[in-house]
KOLVO-334190 format. One record per residue: x, y, z of N, C-alpha, C in turn; residue number from 1. Coordinates in Angstrom, 3 decimals, decimal comma. Atoms other than C-alpha are relative to their C-alpha. Layout:
// KOLVO-334190
[r [X Y Z] [X Y Z] [X Y Z] NUM];
...
***
This chain:
// KOLVO-334190
[r [-0,562 0,656 -1,223] [8,918 15,025 -32,799] [1,022 0,810 0,596] 1];
[r [-0,884 -0,873 -0,561] [11,169 17,110 -30,190] [1,409 -0,883 -0,413] 2];
[r [-1,101 0,726 0,269] [14,715 16,567 -30,756] [0,476 -0,814 1,364] 3];
[r [-0,180 0,884 -1,195] [14,996 15,429 -27,087] [-1,190 -0,212 0,536] 4];
[r [0,994 0,430 -0,224] [12,089 13,509 -26,478] [-0,382 -0,154 1,586] 5];
[r [0,051 0,094 -1,588] [12,835 12,825 -22,802] [-0,381 1,043 0,682] 6];
[r [0,449 -1,201 -0,750] [12,958 16,247 -21,790] [-1,594 0,616 -0,263] 7];
[r [1,326 -0,491 0,129] [9,648 17,125 -23,419] [-0,759 -0,787 1,129] 8];
[r [0,982 0,770 -1,118] [7,987 14,074 -21,422] [-0,055 0,262 1,264] 9];
[r [-0,170 -0,440 -1,444] [9,351 15,018 -18,221] [-0,503 1,456 0,203] 10];
[r [0,902 -1,286 -0,219] [8,393 18,676 -18,561] [-1,473 0,109 0,096] 11];
[r [1,277 0,119 -0,240] [5,036 17,731 -19,310] [-0,391 -0,859 1,384] 12];
[r [0,247 0,969 -1,324] [4,968 15,167 -16,349] [0,019 0,672 1,064] 13];
[r [0,089 -0,995 -1,201] [5,819 17,927 -13,973] [-1,291 0,693 0,123] 14];
[r [1,282 -0,779 -0,148] [2,772 19,812 -15,089] [-1,038 -1,157 0,556] 15];
[r [1,133 1,098 -0,488] [0,455 16,549 -14,832] [0,080 -0,180 1,561] 16];
[r [-0,157 0,246 -1,418] [1,660 15,809 -11,516] [-0,390 1,080 1,075] 17];
[r [0,767 -0,980 -0,855] [0,940 19,208 -9,991] [-1,325 0,438 -0,288] 18];
[r [1,578 0,167 0,233] [-2,405 19,178 -11,792] [-0,839 -1,032 0,996] 19];
[r [0,494 1,079 -0,834] [-3,189 15,873 -10,027] [-0,177 0,274 1,297] 20];
[r [-0,213 -0,231 -1,323] [-1,978 17,114 -6,757] [-1,288 0,898 0,351] 21];
[r [1,035 -1,029 -0,445] [-4,750 19,972 -7,000] [-1,399 -1,016 0,058] 22];
[r [1,304 0,752 -0,217] [-7,334 17,089 -7,900] [-0,171 -0,975 1,128] 23];
[r [-0,006 0,777 -1,032] [-6,384 14,801 -5,220] [1,278 0,301 0,886] 24];
[r [-0,830 -0,587 -0,682] [-4,560 16,374 -2,588] [0,844 -1,062 1,014] 25];
[r [-1,292 1,075 -0,517] [-1,118 14,806 -1,252] [-0,282 -0,417 1,381] 26];
[r [0,548 0,330 -1,784] [-2,396 14,914 2,534] [-1,318 -1,288 -0,282] 27];
[r [1,102 1,040 0,160] [-5,395 12,850 1,305] [0,543 -1,200 -0,460] 28];
[r [-0,695 1,055 0,589] [-3,571 10,344 -0,854] [0,925 -0,716 1,072] 29];
[r [-0,762 0,538 -0,877] [-0,859 10,081 1,599] [-0,829 -0,911 1,354] 30];
[r [0,882 0,656 -1,267] [-3,519 9,013 4,506] [-0,556 -1,294 -0,365] 31];
[r [0,644 1,477 0,730] [-5,357 6,564 2,264] [1,020 -1,088 0,042] 32];
[r [-1,030 1,284 0,220] [-2,005 4,676 1,684] [0,441 -0,234 1,353] 33];
[r [-0,455 0,250 -1,365] [-0,916 5,039 5,303] [-0,974 -0,969 0,627] 34];
[r [0,950 0,899 -0,510] [-4,338 3,322 6,269] [0,023 -1,246 -0,607] 35];
[r [-0,444 1,275 0,716] [-3,284 0,758 3,584] [1,054 -1,004 0,521] 36];
[r [-1,246 0,643 -0,582] [-0,195 0,099 4,938] [-0,135 -0,545 1,413] 37];
[r [0,093 0,743 -1,410] [-1,419 -0,670 8,518] [-0,943 -1,051 -0,094] 38];
[r [0,619 1,439 0,219] [-3,487 -3,514 7,144] [0,567 -0,958 -0,673] 39];
[r [-0,838 0,815 0,809] [-2,447 -6,459 5,348] [-0,065 0,413 -1,161] 40];
[r [-0,172 -0,268 1,575] [-0,862 -6,074 2,111] [0,601 -1,329 -0,750] 41];
[r [-0,314 1,061 0,726] [-0,583 -8,603 -0,438] [1,149 0,160 -1,068] 42];
[r [-1,358 -0,539 0,793] [3,082 -8,249 -1,628] [0,598 -0,872 -0,931] 43];
[r [-0,668 1,074 0,894] [4,495 -9,890 -4,731] [1,408 0,700 -0,384] 44];
[r [-1,528 -0,592 0,165] [8,258 -9,544 -5,348] [0,058 -0,406 -1,367] 45];
[r [-0,329 -0,250 1,263] [9,140 -8,847 -9,006] [1,209 -0,570 -0,276] 46];
[r [-1,136 0,541 -0,124] [12,578 -9,559 -8,036] [0,233 -1,866 -0,191] 47];
[r [0,101 1,704 -0,255] [11,948 -13,144 -6,819] [-0,792 -0,606 -1,219] 48];
[r [0,872 0,677 1,393] [9,483 -13,896 -9,785] [1,222 0,073 -0,940] 49];
[r [-0,974 0,234 1,286] [12,301 -13,027 -12,333] [0,885 -0,987 0,341] 50];
[r [-0,900 0,797 -0,195] [14,904 -14,793 -10,600] [-0,163 -1,576 -0,207] 51];
[r [0,205 1,460 0,261] [12,985 -18,146 -10,442] [-0,566 -0,254 -1,475] 52];
[r [0,600 0,565 1,170] [11,518 -18,021 -13,777] [0,973 -0,512 -0,927] 53];
[r [-1,020 0,508 0,978] [13,038 -20,007 -16,747] [0,064 0,871 -1,354] 54];
[r [0,136 -0,828 1,090] [11,987 -17,247 -19,127] [0,335 1,631 0,510] 55];
[r [-0,325 -1,306 -0,379] [12,101 -13,908 -17,204] [-0,644 1,096 -0,531] 56];
[r [0,707 -1,232 0,884] [9,695 -11,946 -19,378] [-1,025 0,745 0,684] 57];
[r [0,715 -0,873 -0,482] [8,331 -8,922 -18,208] [-1,136 0,533 -1,256] 58];
[r [1,151 -0,487 1,218] [5,220 -8,265 -20,680] [-0,584 1,113 0,204] 59];
[r [0,365 -1,314 -0,425] [4,538 -4,900 -21,126] [-1,486 0,212 -0,682] 60];
[r [1,304 -0,581 0,446] [0,876 -3,392 -21,563] [0,335 1,231 -0,572] 61];
[r [-0,463 -1,577 0,595] [1,812 -0,469 -24,177] [-0,738 -0,039 -1,232] 62];
[r [0,915 -0,266 1,217] [-0,914 0,934 -26,353] [0,797 0,889 -1,033] 63];
[r [-0,492 -1,058 0,719] [1,227 3,690 -27,835] [1,499 0,213 0,218] 64];
[r [-1,323 -0,512 -0,227] [4,885 5,075 -28,477] [0,283 1,395 -0,431] 65];
[r [-0,308 -1,212 0,619] [6,066 8,460 -29,067] [0,700 -0,051 -1,444] 66];
[r [-0,727 0,003 1,282] [8,016 7,403 -31,967] [-0,863 -0,563 -0,845] 67];
[r [0,840 0,894 0,891] [5,628 4,923 -33,621] [-1,515 0,329 0,133] 68];
[r [1,218 0,247 -0,311] [2,262 6,118 -32,373] [-0,989 -0,884 0,364] 69];
[r [0,948 1,060 -0,814] [-0,746 3,893 -31,503] [0,723 -1,225 -0,697] 70];
[r [-0,116 1,231 0,331] [0,117 0,255 -31,595] [-1,019 -0,802 0,236] 71];
[r [1,075 0,518 -0,219] [-2,967 -0,873 -30,024] [-1,109 0,714 0,817] 72];
[r [0,857 -1,321 -0,930] [-5,249 1,995 -29,153] [-1,316 -0,793 0,517] 73];
[r [1,403 0,701 -0,585] [-8,284 -0,485 -28,539] [0,638 -1,088 1,232] 74];
[r [-0,472 1,093 -0,913] [-6,118 -2,694 -26,139] [-0,653 0,524 1,554] 75];
[r [0,696 -0,352 -1,022] [-7,857 -2,986 -22,989] [0,706 -0,882 1,259] 76];
[r [-1,020 0,627 -1,246] [-6,260 -3,521 -19,265] [-0,581 -1,141 0,707] 77];
[r [0,780 1,044 -0,450] [-9,040 -5,981 -18,383] [0,125 -1,411 -0,822] 78];
[r [-0,247 0,985 0,866] [-8,033 -8,284 -21,114] [1,329 -0,384 -0,191] 79];
[r [-1,634 0,380 0,189] [-4,270 -8,065 -22,089] [0,737 -0,493 1,063] 80];
[r [-0,632 0,555 -0,961] [-2,615 -8,187 -18,913] [-0,518 -1,431 0,772] 81];
[r [0,617 1,477 -0,529] [-4,974 -11,245 -17,589] [0,622 -1,103 -1,023] 82];
[r [-0,540 0,871 0,839] [-3,932 -13,063 -20,854] [1,584 0,079 0,134] 83];
[r [-1,264 0,194 -0,100] [-0,143 -12,222 -20,387] [0,189 -0,765 1,360] 84];
[r [0,105 0,820 -1,441] [-0,633 -13,733 -16,552] [-0,111 -1,352 -0,409] 85];
[r [0,238 1,510 0,423] [-2,136 -16,856 -18,104] [0,875 -0,686 -0,754] 86];
[r [-1,002 0,710 0,817] [0,532 -17,324 -20,676] [1,334 -0,039 0,163] 87];
[r [-1,428 0,103 -0,421] [3,439 -17,289 -18,441] [0,828 1,075 0,281] 88];
[r [-0,764 -1,104 -0,327] [4,405 -13,677 -17,855] [0,866 -0,043 1,462] 89];
[r [-0,509 0,017 -1,992] [6,867 -13,535 -14,573] [-0,462 1,290 0,240] 90];
[r [0,292 -1,283 -0,482] [5,908 -9,850 -14,321] [-0,572 0,869 -1,134] 91];
[r [0,532 -0,582 1,229] [3,711 -7,360 -16,224] [0,493 1,346 0,236] 92];
[r [-0,392 -1,430 -0,130] [4,793 -3,571 -16,868] [-1,260 0,565 -0,878] 93];
[r [1,276 -0,918 0,466] [1,739 -1,139 -17,374] [0,558 1,350 -0,109] 94];
[r [-0,307 -1,490 -0,045] [2,423 2,161 -18,753] [-1,077 0,745 0,492] 95];
[r [1,227 -0,839 -0,649] [0,589 4,821 -16,856] [0,004 1,314 -0,744] 96];
[r [-0,459 -1,150 0,726] [1,876 7,781 -19,074] [-1,221 0,131 -1,069] 97];
[r [0,879 0,175 1,212] [-1,403 8,692 -21,102] [0,770 0,917 -1,139] 98];
[r [-0,130 -0,922 1,305] [0,028 11,656 -23,531] [0,736 -0,582 -0,984] 99];
[r [-1,119 0,416 0,919] [2,987 9,863 -24,786] [-0,212 -1,736 -0,307] 100];
[r [0,184 1,225 0,171] [2,032 6,068 -24,312] [-1,413 -0,442 0,056] 101];
[r [1,272 0,837 0,231] [-1,622 5,874 -24,352] [-0,541 -0,527 1,506] 102];
[r [0,211 0,712 -1,338] [-1,699 4,647 -20,563] [-0,855 0,587 0,907] 103];
[r [0,651 -0,426 -1,230] [-3,561 5,357 -17,221] [0,389 -0,519 1,181] 104];
[r [-0,363 0,671 -1,328] [-2,980 4,727 -13,724] [-0,999 -0,979 0,344] 105];
[r [0,870 0,783 -0,580] [-6,145 3,246 -13,394] [0,251 -1,535 -0,805] 106];
[r [-0,254 1,195 0,527] [-5,089 0,455 -15,609] [0,549 -1,013 0,698] 107];
[r [-0,575 0,724 -0,923] [-3,077 -0,979 -12,847] [-1,234 -0,344 0,871] 108];
[r [1,117 0,162 -1,142] [-6,059 -0,631 -10,623] [-1,236 -1,118 -0,490] 109];
[r [0,662 0,972 0,820] [-8,311 -2,709 -13,145] [0,752 -1,280 -0,077] 110];
[r [-0,632 1,256 -0,018] [-5,653 -5,346 -13,812] [0,436 -0,802 1,117] 111];
[r [-0,383 0,485 -1,200] [-4,595 -5,916 -10,392] [-0,765 -1,375 0,302] 112];
[r [0,780 1,064 -0,408] [-7,286 -8,371 -9,192] [-0,113 -1,105 -1,035] 113];
[r [0,106 1,255 1,109] [-7,186 -10,379 -12,495] [1,301 -0,617 -0,394] 114];
[r [-0,958 0,491 0,353] [-3,681 -11,062 -12,564] [0,925 -0,583 1,311] 115];
[r [-0,630 0,391 -1,372] [-1,439 -13,095 -10,159] [1,625 0,406 0,249] 116];
[r [-1,467 -0,215 0,059] [2,003 -12,106 -11,156] [0,221 1,702 0,420] 117];
[r [-0,288 -1,497 -0,232] [3,832 -8,566 -10,216] [-0,286 0,882 -0,919] 118];
[r [0,137 -1,280 1,037] [3,132 -5,411 -11,733] [0,653 0,871 0,202] 119];
[r [-1,242 -0,959 0,387] [5,690 -2,853 -12,739] [-1,009 1,309 -0,437] 120];
[r [0,288 -1,229 0,543] [4,323 0,851 -12,902] [1,032 0,580 -0,731] 121];
[r [-0,817 -0,883 0,728] [5,952 2,273 -15,861] [-0,141 1,329 -0,256] 122];
[r [0,354 -1,557 0,066] [6,164 5,871 -15,832] [1,287 0,590 0,360] 123];
[r [-1,188 -1,044 -0,603] [8,410 8,762 -15,427] [-0,145 0,628 1,254] 124];
[r [0,221 -0,442 -1,720] [8,535 9,285 -11,633] [0,865 0,977 0,338] 125];
[r [-0,776 -0,903 -0,436] [9,675 12,367 -10,536] [-0,171 0,769 1,443] 126];
[r [0,386 -0,266 -1,078] [7,945 12,904 -7,577] [-0,532 -0,944 1,175] 127];
[r [0,529 0,887 -1,083] [7,107 10,755 -4,220] [-1,455 -0,173 0,089] 128];
[r [1,459 -0,058 0,214] [3,447 11,625 -4,740] [-0,202 -1,071 -0,972] 129];
[r [0,289 0,789 0,781] [3,614 9,301 -7,739] [0,331 -1,701 0,607] 130];
[r [0,022 1,499 -0,735] [4,805 6,316 -5,528] [-1,102 -0,303 0,915] 131];
[r [1,171 -0,060 -0,754] [1,890 6,951 -3,306] [-1,105 -0,537 -0,922] 132];
[r [0,882 0,275 0,973] [-0,109 6,546 -6,474] [0,062 -1,417 -0,286] 133];
[r [-0,313 1,647 0,697] [1,473 3,256 -7,487] [-0,341 -1,002 1,311] 134];
[r [0,246 0,847 -0,903] [1,110 1,770 -3,998] [-1,509 -0,028 0,349] 135];
[r [1,386 -0,071 -0,118] [-2,770 2,720 -3,951] [-0,615 -0,900 -0,752] 136];
[r [0,695 0,817 0,950] [-3,628 1,054 -7,153] [0,350 -1,380 0,201] 137];
[r [-0,201 1,385 -0,036] [-1,770 -1,974 -6,378] [1,101 -0,551 -0,705] 138];
[r [-1,517 0,224 0,529] [1,690 -1,826 -7,997] [0,780 -0,677 0,746] 139];
[r [-1,054 0,545 -1,047] [4,414 -4,056 -6,706] [1,563 0,378 -0,193] 140];
[r [-1,180 -0,417 0,444] [7,262 -2,319 -8,276] [-0,023 1,301 -0,803] 141];
[r [0,098 -1,360 0,723] [8,181 1,246 -9,723] [1,215 -0,030 -0,799] 142];
[r [-1,176 -0,661 0,817] [10,685 2,402 -12,511] [0,600 1,242 0,331] 143];
[r [-0,908 -1,200 -0,251] [13,196 4,964 -11,693] [0,978 0,339 -1,039] 144];
[r [-0,773 -0,479 1,330] [14,969 6,432 -14,729] [1,295 0,618 0,480] 145];
[r [-1,547 -0,791 -0,261] [18,625 7,623 -14,210] [-0,018 1,445 -0,945] 146];
[r [-0,120 -1,230 0,996] [18,254 9,931 -17,215] [-0,891 1,251 0,156] 147];
[r [0,998 -1,197 -0,508] [15,472 12,122 -15,789] [0,191 0,205 1,500] 148];
[r [0,033 -0,213 -1,256] [16,552 12,132 -12,167] [1,494 0,199 0,331] 149];
[r [-1,497 0,210 -0,430] [19,765 13,062 -10,371] [0,227 -0,963 1,205] 150];
[r [-0,247 1,386 -0,919] [21,417 10,748 -7,952] [-0,707 0,568 1,301] 151];
[r [0,335 -0,171 -1,140] [20,276 12,455 -4,991] [-1,947 -0,347 0,187] 152];
[r [1,358 0,395 0,316] [16,513 12,263 -6,376] [-0,320 -1,220 -0,018] 153];
[r [-0,042 1,469 0,304] [16,982 8,798 -7,250] [0,057 -0,499 1,364] 154];
[r [-0,114 0,482 -1,262] [18,212 7,892 -3,710] [-1,330 0,133 0,833] 155];
[r [0,975 -0,273 -0,908] [15,404 9,693 -2,131] [-1,485 -0,725 -0,454] 156];
[r [1,328 0,887 0,532] [12,499 8,098 -4,181] [0,218 -1,278 0,299] 157];
[r [-0,238 1,378 -0,203] [14,145 4,617 -4,073] [-0,372 -0,604 1,634] 158];
[r [0,324 -0,078 -1,366] [14,107 5,156 -0,292] [-1,439 -0,153 0,618] 159];
[r [1,390 -0,035 -0,217] [10,561 6,090 -0,173] [-0,957 -1,121 -0,537] 160];
[r [0,575 1,292 0,715] [9,579 3,231 -2,381] [-0,019 -1,166 0,927] 161];
[r [-0,274 1,073 -0,951] [11,006 0,748 0,052] [-0,767 0,161 1,111] 162];
[r [1,042 -0,303 -1,076] [9,011 2,446 2,770] [-1,210 -0,413 -0,491] 163];
[r [1,213 0,555 0,537] [5,916 1,749 0,921] [0,132 -1,215 -0,676] 164];
[r [0,002 1,503 0,558] [6,770 -1,881 0,110] [0,122 -0,191 -1,555] 165];
[r [0,012 -0,003 1,291] [7,325 -1,173 -3,487] [1,629 -0,379 -0,225] 166];
[r [-1,186 0,396 0,419] [10,340 -3,005 -5,076] [0,399 1,402 -1,366] 167];
[r [-0,490 -1,249 0,781] [12,401 -0,431 -7,326] [0,928 -0,671 -1,295] 168];
[r [-1,019 0,302 1,036] [14,079 -0,984 -11,021] [0,458 1,295 -0,535] 169];
[r [-0,735 -1,442 0,373] [16,584 1,669 -11,967] [0,392 -0,403 -1,422] 170];
[r [-0,195 0,214 1,252] [16,815 2,090 -15,403] [1,292 0,764 -0,752] 171];
[r [-1,117 -0,883 0,551] [20,156 3,103 -17,221] [0,315 -0,407 -1,373] 172];
[r [-0,196 0,275 1,449] [21,453 3,237 -20,563] [1,342 0,055 -0,430] 173];
[r [-1,558 -0,011 0,665] [25,400 3,755 -20,400] [0,546 -0,288 1,669] 174];
[r [-0,788 0,183 -1,346] [27,997 2,898 -17,623] [0,013 1,112 0,858] 175];
[r [0,079 -1,178 -0,845] [28,082 6,342 -16,303] [-1,225 -0,039 1,079] 176];
[r [1,409 -0,038 -0,776] [24,261 6,085 -15,015] [0,211 -1,402 1,161] 177];
[r [-0,043 1,147 -1,187] [25,629 2,907 -12,681] [0,199 0,748 1,187] 178];
[r [-0,261 -0,616 -1,315] [26,578 5,491 -10,062] [-1,130 0,243 0,770] 179];
[r [1,435 -0,483 -0,707] [22,682 6,037 -9,575] [-0,503 -1,219 0,982] 180];
[r [0,487 0,850 -0,647] [22,609 2,742 -7,832] [0,344 0,138 1,448] 181];
[r [-0,154 -0,306 -1,438] [21,978 2,711 -4,080] [-0,572 -1,484 0,750] 182];
[r [0,469 1,358 -0,908] [21,130 0,393 -1,152] [-1,384 -0,322 -0,166] 183];
[r [1,144 0,024 0,273] [17,421 1,034 -2,252] [-0,468 -0,653 -1,339] 184];
[r [0,167 0,756 1,445] [17,674 -0,430 -5,908] [0,037 -1,480 -0,077] 185];
[r [-0,123 1,700 0,095] [16,546 -4,064 -6,351] [0,251 -0,615 -1,178] 186];
[r [-0,073 0,240 1,615] [16,736 -4,197 -10,111] [0,641 0,859 -0,694] 187];
[r [-0,731 -0,995 0,965] [19,007 -2,634 -12,603] [-0,487 -0,651 -1,558] 188];
[r [0,401 0,224 1,500] [17,509 -2,326 -16,107] [0,942 0,786 -0,841] 189];
[r [-0,961 -0,634 0,852] [19,694 -1,537 -19,107] [-1,200 0,349 -1,231] 190];
[r [0,763 -0,637 1,091] [17,226 0,472 -21,672] [0,780 -0,241 -1,386] 191];
[r [-0,773 -0,186 1,239] [18,481 -0,587 -25,095] [-0,469 1,095 -1,185] 192];
[r [0,341 -1,361 0,859] [16,511 2,669 -26,252] [0,464 1,114 0,343] 193];
[r [-0,452 -1,321 -0,536] [18,056 5,944 -25,973] [-1,088 0,872 -0,069] 194];
[r [0,915 -0,871 -0,504] [15,467 8,244 -24,345] [0,015 1,144 -0,638] 195];
[r [0,175 -1,547 1,067] [16,445 11,524 -26,246] [-0,354 -0,419 -1,255] 196];
[r [0,403 -0,074 1,388] [16,211 10,009 -29,512] [-1,005 -1,176 -0,495] 197];
[r [0,720 1,057 0,197] [14,191 6,800 -29,172] [0,393 -0,963 -0,939] 198];
[r [-0,660 1,027 0,940] [16,613 4,763 -31,427] [0,262 -0,984 1,037] 199];
[r [-0,108 0,908 -1,033] [16,950 1,403 -29,968] [0,877 -1,142 -0,710] 200];
[r [-1,010 0,949 0,426] [19,714 -1,319 -30,285] [0,213 -0,795 0,975] 201];
[r [-0,201 0,779 -0,906] [19,789 -4,269 -28,343] [1,688 -0,459 0,342] 202];
[r [-1,347 0,087 -0,346] [23,504 -4,454 -28,433] [0,576 0,728 1,350] 203];
[r [-0,321 -0,887 -1,047] [23,615 -2,032 -25,650] [0,108 -0,725 1,230] 204];
[r [-0,043 0,938 -1,089] [22,793 -4,567 -23,095] [1,155 -0,967 -0,053] 205];
[r [-1,083 0,955 0,064] [25,521 -6,960 -24,379] [1,161 1,060 0,353] 206];
[r [-1,460 -0,954 -0,289] [28,306 -3,922 -24,242] [-0,063 0,492 1,429] 207];
[r [-0,190 -0,635 -1,419] [27,289 -2,766 -20,777] [0,253 -1,320 1,141] 208];
[r [-0,107 1,262 -0,760] [26,985 -6,478 -19,263] [1,037 -0,310 1,216] 209];
[r [-1,183 0,130 -0,782] [30,371 -6,708 -17,840] [0,199 0,911 0,987] 210];
[r [-0,134 -1,025 -0,954] [29,965 -3,607 -16,073] [-1,039 0,067 1,287] 211];
[r [1,051 -0,006 -0,692] [26,824 -4,454 -14,446] [0,168 -0,635 1,604] 212];
[r [-0,428 0,837 -1,516] [26,689 -5,328 -10,542] [-0,607 -1,541 0,055] 213];
[r [0,429 1,681 -0,041] [26,466 -9,114 -9,874] [-0,929 -0,227 1,247] 214];
[r [0,591 0,328 -1,041] [24,509 -8,454 -6,629] [-1,286 0,649 -0,264] 215];
[r [1,289 -0,588 0,262] [21,449 -6,897 -8,365] [-0,799 -0,956 -1,081] 216];
[r [0,576 0,758 1,151] [19,004 -8,675 -10,641] [-0,052 0,819 -1,169] 217];
[r [0,051 -0,917 1,170] [19,557 -7,453 -14,272] [-1,074 -0,301 -1,012] 218];
[r [1,376 -0,149 1,080] [16,768 -6,618 -17,035] [0,532 0,538 -1,118] 219];
[r [0,041 -0,796 1,500] [17,226 -5,880 -20,617] [-1,213 0,457 -0,568] 220];
[r [1,369 -0,510 0,497] [14,476 -3,513 -21,748] [0,135 0,395 -1,510] 221];
[r [0,285 -0,452 1,020] [13,365 -2,768 -25,070] [0,821 -0,753 -1,296] 222];
[r [-0,641 0,557 1,098] [14,260 -4,064 -28,697] [-0,124 -1,490 -0,014] 223];
[r [-0,204 1,486 0,113] [14,003 -7,677 -28,039] [-1,122 -0,744 -0,555] 224];
[r [0,889 0,644 0,898] [12,071 -9,532 -30,595] [0,245 -1,439 -0,297] 225];
[r [-0,528 1,318 0,575] [13,834 -13,074 -30,754] [0,355 -0,964 1,349] 226];
[r [-0,467 0,872 -1,207] [13,984 -15,768 -28,219] [1,380 -0,376 0,041] 227];
[r [-1,304 0,462 -0,058] [17,441 -16,591 -29,237] [0,733 1,298 0,870] 228];
[r [-0,597 -1,063 -0,921] [18,484 -13,019 -27,971] [-0,328 -0,111 1,518] 229];
[r [0,200 0,092 -1,095] [16,940 -13,759 -24,777] [0,817 -1,142 0,585] 230];
[r [-0,951 1,336 -0,419] [18,966 -17,073 -24,418] [1,440 0,586 0,155] 231];
[r [-1,455 -0,238 0,126] [22,040 -15,153 -25,340] [0,196 1,152 1,333] 232];
[r [-0,006 -0,814 -1,054] [21,274 -12,423 -22,799] [0,142 -0,466 1,666] 233];
[r [-0,465 1,042 -1,575] [20,813 -14,969 -19,905] [1,284 -0,478 0,216] 234];
[r [-1,465 0,502 -0,113] [24,179 -16,227 -20,803] [0,974 1,031 0,466] 235];
[r [-0,537 -1,143 -0,711] [25,598 -12,860 -19,682] [-0,423 0,695 1,132] 236];
[r [0,468 -0,601 -1,235] [23,674 -12,379 -16,719] [-1,457 0,539 0,227] 237];
[r [1,294 -0,566 -0,077] [20,417 -11,012 -17,474] [-1,196 -0,978 0,485] 238];
[r [0,924 0,957 -0,543] [17,522 -12,535 -15,647] [-1,563 0,429 -0,373] 239];
[r [1,374 -0,463 0,364] [14,661 -10,147 -16,857] [-0,010 0,547 -1,250] 240];
[r [0,208 -0,409 1,595] [13,370 -8,971 -20,368] [-1,154 0,374 -0,159] 241];
[r [1,072 -0,637 -0,060] [11,101 -6,360 -20,611] [-0,536 -0,005 -1,597] 242];
[r [0,419 -0,036 1,426] [8,949 -6,834 -23,980] [-1,267 0,647 -0,348] 243];
[r [1,374 -0,362 0,337] [6,015 -4,825 -25,133] [-0,295 0,001 -1,506] 244];
[r [0,619 0,025 1,263] [5,788 -4,088 -28,865] [-0,003 -1,273 -0,741] 245];
[r [0,204 1,488 0,680] [6,736 -7,585 -30,022] [-1,295 -0,713 0,217] 246];
[r [1,333 0,741 -0,445] [3,514 -8,808 -28,306] [-1,089 1,035 -0,218] 247];
[r [1,288 -0,619 0,265] [1,258 -5,825 -28,406] [-0,454 0,313 -1,427] 248];
[r [0,177 -0,269 1,372] [1,542 -5,401 -32,227] [-0,958 -1,240 -0,826] 249];
[r [0,575 0,927 0,422] [0,088 -8,627 -32,611] [-1,574 -0,404 0,368] 250];
[r [1,375 -0,082 -0,429] [-3,792 -9,748 -32,627] [-0,397 -0,640 1,378] 251];
[r [0,203 0,720 -1,204] [-3,477 -11,912 -29,652] [1,230 0,322 0,922] 252];
[r [-1,143 -0,256 -0,973] [-0,714 -10,282 -27,247] [0,240 -1,270 1,036] 253];
[r [-0,175 1,209 -1,039] [-1,215 -13,171 -24,720] [0,384 -1,260 -0,522] 254];
[r [-0,277 1,312 0,651] [-0,928 -16,226 -27,098] [1,311 0,254 -0,843] 255];
[r [-1,409 -0,148 0,340] [2,122 -14,531 -28,697] [1,037 -0,003 0,974] 256];
[r [-0,850 0,110 -1,266] [3,750 -14,166 -25,439] [0,161 -1,554 0,169] 257];
[r [-0,186 1,282 -0,464] [3,093 -17,749 -24,636] [0,933 -0,944 -1,072] 258];
[r [-0,807 0,567 0,962] [4,638 -18,942 -27,961] [1,638 0,349 0,382] 259];
[r [-1,488 -0,403 -0,298] [7,580 -16,590 -27,322] [0,925 -0,876 1,271] 260];
[r [-0,587 1,094 -1,321] [8,105 -18,695 -23,831] [0,235 -1,079 -0,413] 261];
[r [-0,030 1,160 0,705] [7,692 -21,694 -25,521] [1,571 -0,217 -0,786] 262];
[r [-1,333 0,303 0,827] [10,692 -21,055 -28,034] [1,097 0,477 1,049] 263];
[r [-1,305 -0,017 -0,715] [13,132 -19,828 -25,362] [0,331 -1,182 0,991] 264];
[r [-0,147 1,249 -0,442] [12,534 -22,989 -23,187] [0,251 -1,117 -0,809] 265];
[r [-0,132 1,244 0,526] [12,185 -25,463 -25,747] [1,210 0,410 -1,382] 266];
[r [-0,889 -0,592 0,736] [15,452 -24,164 -27,624] [0,468 -1,087 -0,929] 267];
***
């Protein structure tokens, strides 16, 4: 495993994006999306869904991890995301990174007509081309990771996302990265996983909570496996909770989610 996993992933992602641009020319993709934007769009607000929810669970469809390998190689986008929706997910996060997370962009396209809640494209976004891809397949929100962007890149991508009617979740890991917040950021997520080492500690969210902006919806990401932790995180201001492995490693992720939500609410 690379010493700095994030650098390895982003370097490979740059190559992937350029190769994809050769398969589907940006001009063709942008034209198709512009035609979509001219017609009626069914927009779902991830921010509003989390704000109104008693649990705020963003259930993640994550088949693989760089640190743990395959979690559920046989997991299917036409089965697990719909089961998440049926069992009360406030939003669904779908990994589209293939090499490191076993995901595909088409997973969103497949799941979209089968679920009612908002879908987040979970990806290492470095190019506006990926935002147009997200809009075309039916994502409602995109993840922007401070650790793999400059502030200028983040601002440009967030603005373009809003132009495409996509909500934005900015992922930070420490207080320094809060300076990446701009007018086009809808939600701020604290990743409890250090992306350079992939070590996870949910204490990260509690430690940074007091410094987080009160005018953004707050999300805690990764390492959450106990309903009691969700209740405690809600007490310090978080309203969204991104959880993947806790559900995906079980035989029935949707049922596990349903029980998890029940345990949060029925304290």
